[in-house]
C-alpha positions in Angstrom: 5.6 6.6 9.1 3.3 4.2 7.3 3.6 0.5 6.5 2.0 -1.9 4.1 2.0 -5.7 4.1 4.9 -7.6 2.6 2.5 -10.3 1.4 -1.0 -11.6 1.9 -1.9 -12.6 5.4 -4.6 -14.7 7.2 -6.0 -15.0 10.7 -8.8 -17.0 12.1 -10.6 -16.9 15.5 -13.7 -18.3 17.1 -15.7 -15.8 19.2 -18.7 -17.1 21.2 -19.2 -20.0 18.7 -19.0 -17.7 15.6 -16.0 -18.2 13.3 -14.2 -15.2 12.0 -11.7 -15.6 9.1 -9.6 -12.6 8.1 -7.6 -12.2 4.8 -5.5 -9.1 4.1 -3.2 -8.1 1.3 -1.2 -5.1 0.0 -2.8 -3.1 -2.8 -1.6 -0.5 -5.3 -5.1 0.6 -6.7 -8.8 0.5 -6.0 -9.1 -2.1 -8.8 -6.7 -4.4 -6.9 -8.7 -4.0 -3.7 -11.9 -4.9 -5.5 -10.3 -7.9 -7.2 -9.0 -9.2 -3.9 -12.5 -8.8 -2.3 -14.1 -10.6 -5.1 -11.6 -13.5 -4.8 -11.9 -13.8 -1.0 -15.7 -13.5 -0.5 -16.8 -16.8 0.9 -20.3 -17.7 -0.3 -20.8 -20.0 2.7 -20.2 -17.2 5.2 -23.1 -15.2 6.5 -21.2 -12.0 6.1 -18.1 -10.9 4.2 -17.3 -7.5 5.7 -14.3 -5.5 4.3 -12.3 -2.3 4.4 -9.4 -0.9 2.4 -7.2 2.2 2.6 -5.0 3.6 -0.2 -3.5 7.0 0.7 -6.5 9.4 1.3 -8.9 7.0 -0.3 -10.8 4.4 1.7 -13.9 2.3 1.6 -15.6 -0.2 3.9 -18.7 -2.4 4.0 -20.7 -4.0 6.9 -22.3 -6.5 4.4 -25.5 -6.9 6.2 -24.2 -6.6 9.8 -25.7 -3.6 11.8 -24.4 -0.3 10.6 -21.0 0.7 11.9 -20.2 -2.7 13.5 -17.9 -4.2 11.0 -16.4 -2.1 8.1 -15.7 1.0 10.2 -13.9 -0.9 13.0 -11.8 -2.7 10.4 -10.8 0.6 8.9 -9.9 1.8 12.4 -7.8 -1.3 12.8 -5.9 -0.6 9.5 -5.3 3.0 10.6 -4.4 1.9 14.2 -1.6 -0.3 12.8 -0.2 2.6 10.8 -1.0 0.7 7.6 -1.7 2.0 4.1 -2.2 0.4 0.7 -4.0 -2.5 2.5 -7.3 -4.4 2.0 -8.9 -6.6 4.7 -11.9 -8.9 4.4 -13.4 -10.7 7.4 -15.9 -13.5 6.8 -18.2 -14.6 9.6 -20.0 -17.8 10.1 -22.7 -17.3 12.8 -22.5 -19.8 15.7 -26.0 -19.2 17.3 -25.0 -16.6 19.9 -25.7 -12.9 19.2 -22.7 -10.7 20.0 -24.5 -7.3 20.1 -23.3 -4.2 18.4 -20.3 -3.7 20.7 -19.4 -7.3 20.5 -19.5 -7.3 16.7 -17.4 -4.1 16.5 -14.8 -5.7 18.8 -14.8 -9.0 16.9 -14.4 -7.5 13.4 -12.0 -4.8 14.4 -10.0 -7.1 16.7 -9.8 -9.9 14.1 -8.5 -7.4 11.4 -6.0 -5.8 13.9 -4.6 -9.3 14.9 -4.2 -10.3 11.3 -2.3 -7.0 10.5 -0.2 -7.3 13.7 0.9 -10.9 12.9 1.7 -10.1 9.3 5.1 -9.2 7.9 5.1 -5.4 7.1 7.3 -3.1 5.1 7.8 0.6 5.5 6.3 2.9 2.9 9.0 5.4 1.8 7.6 8.4 -0.1 9.1 8.5 -3.6 9.2 10.9 -6.5 9.5 10.3 -10.3 12.0 12.5 -12.2 13.6 12.6 -15.6 16.6 14.2 -17.2 18.6 14.1 -20.4 22.4 13.6 -20.7 25.0 13.0 -23.3 26.3 9.5 -24.2 29.6 10.4 -22.6 28.0 11.4 -19.3 25.5 8.5 -19.2 27.5 5.9 -17.3 28.7 8.3 -14.6 25.3 9.9 -14.1 23.6 6.5 -13.9 26.1 5.2 -11.3 25.7 8.3 -9.2 21.9 8.4 -9.2 21.7 4.7 -8.3 24.0 5.4 -5.4 21.4 7.9 -4.1 18.8 5.0 -4.0 17.1 5.7 -7.3 15.8 3.0 -9.5 15.8 3.6 -13.3 12.3 3.2 -14.8 13.3 3.9 -18.4 16.4 4.7 -20.5 15.7 6.0 -23.9 18.6 6.3 -26.3 18.2 9.0 -29.0 20.4 10.7 -31.6 21.4 13.5 -29.1 21.9 11.4 -25.9 20.0 9.5 -23.3 16.7 10.3 -21.5 16.6 8.8 -18.0 13.4 8.4 -16.0 13.9 7.6 -12.3 12.0 6.8 -9.1 13.8 8.2 -6.1 13.0 8.5 -2.4 11.5 12.1 -2.0 14.1 12.9 0.7 16.8 12.5 -1.9 15.4 14.9 -4.6 17.4 17.9 -3.5 20.6 15.8 -3.4 19.9 14.6 -6.9 19.4 18.1 -8.2 22.7 19.2 -6.7 24.5 16.2 -8.0 23.3 16.8 -11.6 24.0 20.5 -11.4 27.6 19.8 -10.1 28.4 17.1 -12.6 27.1 19.1 -15.5 28.3 22.5 -14.4 24.7 23.7 -14.2 23.5 22.4 -17.6 21.3 19.6 -16.4 18.3 19.8 -14.1 15.9 16.9 -13.4 12.1 17.5 -14.0 9.6 16.2 -11.5 7.1 13.9 -13.4 4.6 13.7 -10.5 4.0 17.4 -10.0 
């Protein structure tokens, strides 16, 4: 089970006179992650380290800190919190006391983890996109039944022959939808997966 953030979150902590400020947000694409990073880089900070995860894609940066001491621990924090579709940036203002590589890794990873722990999260439910055609007479009944399965209608296109419905549905309900459509139409209607 994976989670993402319900909204942007912030966390701040002082560690041995260095100030660490973390900002995190939910993302739906790499472009959103990069836009968030650009908007939350603080030019006055010595380092703006970051990490993001989106499904099987991920990236991170140590932004001048010793290799492996910032970005990777932040990515581990994201994965350790069972998070996905999340971007995190931690800005550091040096306070005069060196933390060492272990101290930096604990500070960056810990700051990211605390930010994600404190934030409101929502469960990511796997979903599938499907489409089917029905007659005008069947439309109201079919639409009511698929909505009852937890589907959301992405598009309804009315044509000369009937209605073309595009849906987003929890993947666990796909088989139930196929059975429902087959039963209601006496085997005439089958939904096509759009994500295949």
